N, C-alpha and C positions, 0 to 999 in steps of 0.2 A: 590164431585162433581162428579168424574170420575165414579164413579158407576152410579147415576142416569142419568147424560148424555150417558154413553152407554149404558145403557139398553134403553132408550128411542130412541135412531139411530137406534139399532139392533132391537127395535120392530118394528119399520116403515119400513126399510129395509127388513128384514126377513120376513115380513108379507106380502109383496106386491111386492118384486123381488126375482126372485130364483138365489142362488148363484151362478150356472152354466152361466146365464147371466149377473152375475157381473164378473165373470172370463172371458167371450167371449169378452163385452166390452173392459177392461183392455188389454187383448192379442190383440185385433184388433186394437187399438187405444195407442200404446205405447209412442206417440210421447204427447198426451197428460196428461200424467203421470210422468212429471219429478220429480228428484229428490226433495223430500219435497212435494209430493203431496201423495207417497204411499213408505210403508217401510214393512220389515219383521218383526216382532216379534221376541224377543227374547226369548229360553226357559221361564224362568223368568214371561214374561209379558204373553206368552202362557199359561201357569198354570192358572194365575190369570184370564185371559181371561174365561178361563172353568170351573172357579169357580163361577164367575159372572151369567155364561149363563148355565141353566142346558141342554140346548138342543143342547149344542155344546160337549159334553162328547165325541163324537165319535172321537173330532181331538183330546184328549188325544194319539191317538195311531197312528195318522199320523206323518211318522218322519219328514215330511218337517217343515218347518217355517210358520205360514200364513201370508199373507200378511195385512195390516190397512193402512186406509186412513187418512190422514189429513183432517182440516177442507178444504183447498183447494182441496185435491182430493176428496174429497165427492161433492164439487160443479161441479167439472170438471166431475166427474161420472154421474151426472143428467144432463149436457147437452148433453148425447150420451146415455141415456136409454128412451126409448119409451113407450108409452101407458100412459092411464090414471093412472094406477097404478104408476107409474115413477112421473108423476107430483106430485102425491099426498104425495110419500113419498119426492120429494124434498122439499114441501113445510115443511113439518116436519121437516127435517134435518134444513132448513132455520130457523123456529122456534126455534128450539130446543137451536142454538148457539147463539139466541139473548135472550133465557132465561137464557144461563149460564153466559153470560156478565152482564145480567141483575143488 
């Protein structure tokens, strides 16, 4: 189930919002991402993400552990991203979590 949900979310976010914009949003709004909203991946988790997403192969060479969002963190991220693409991404994220619980 994780693989399918992760792929859906990554395809929604990855195709519509640049990582740079996401990183800026988090950096500029730290109060919106308390503990339980965003976390750093362990080495094992990072390796698993790289296996799942071919487009993240470069991540393998980054010595810093990447951040990941919980469901709450994704909703919070959606409140600060702007534009039509961000709206579509938000809708896709919500629908994904509805399907997962379904």
